[in-house]
C-alpha positions in Angstrom: -69.7 -28.5 19.4 -71.8 -26.2 21.5 -75.6 -26.2 21.1 -75.9 -22.6 21.9 -73.5 -19.9 20.8 -72.8 -17.4 23.5 -73.5 -13.9 22.2 -70.7 -11.6 23.2 -71.7 -8.6 21.2 -75.1 -7.0 21.6 -77.3 -5.9 18.7 -77.5 -2.2 17.9 -80.9 -0.9 19.0 -81.4 -3.3 21.9 -81.3 -1.6 25.2 -80.9 -3.1 28.7 -80.8 -1.9 32.3 -78.0 -3.6 34.3 -79.1 -4.2 37.9 -75.5 -4.8 39.0 -74.0 -1.6 37.7 -77.3 0.4 37.7 -76.8 1.7 34.2 -78.3 1.5 30.7 -76.3 -0.5 28.1 -76.8 -1.0 24.4 -76.7 -4.7 23.7 -76.3 -7.2 26.5 -73.0 -6.6 28.3 -73.9 -8.2 31.6 -75.4 -11.7 32.3 -79.1 -12.3 31.9 -79.5 -12.6 35.7 -78.3 -9.0 36.2 -80.4 -7.1 33.7 -83.8 -6.1 32.5 -84.6 -5.9 28.8 -84.4 -5.7 25.9 -86.1 -2.4 25.5 -86.6 -0.7 22.2 -85.1 2.7 23.3 -82.6 4.1 25.7 -85.4 6.1 27.4 -87.4 3.0 28.0 -84.4 1.2 29.5 -83.7 4.3 31.7 -87.2 3.9 33.2 -86.7 0.1 33.8 -86.8 0.4 37.6 -89.8 2.8 37.6 -91.6 0.5 35.3 -90.9 -2.5 37.5 -92.2 -0.6 40.6 -95.4 0.3 38.7 -96.0 -3.3 37.6 -95.3 -4.6 41.1 -97.9 -2.2 42.6 -100.4 -3.3 40.0 -99.8 -6.9 40.9 -100.0 -6.2 44.6 -103.4 -4.4 44.2 -104.9 -6.9 41.7 -107.8 -8.6 43.5 -107.4 -11.7 41.2 -104.1 -12.4 43.1 -105.7 -12.0 46.5 -108.8 -14.1 46.0 -109.3 -16.3 49.1 -112.6 -17.9 47.9 -112.1 -21.6 47.2 -109.2 -22.0 49.6 -111.3 -22.9 52.5 -112.2 -19.4 53.5 -115.6 -17.7 53.3 -116.4 -14.9 50.9 -117.3 -11.9 53.2 -119.6 -9.3 51.7 
């Protein structure tokens, strides 16, 4: 007996962006490793790559992630 049942049919209203096929799909059609989501709307899933780019830029420019104090380097004023 399997511990986890593989879901073959997606739920209506759950939207995903497939990275492999570069398309929006309702319910998970492709494996987890190949998709972003779930999103609450088709429009939100359509913007998945743009949202990822925006979040990556925020992370790259976040000074908390580039703090060198405490790692053996001096804090330059």
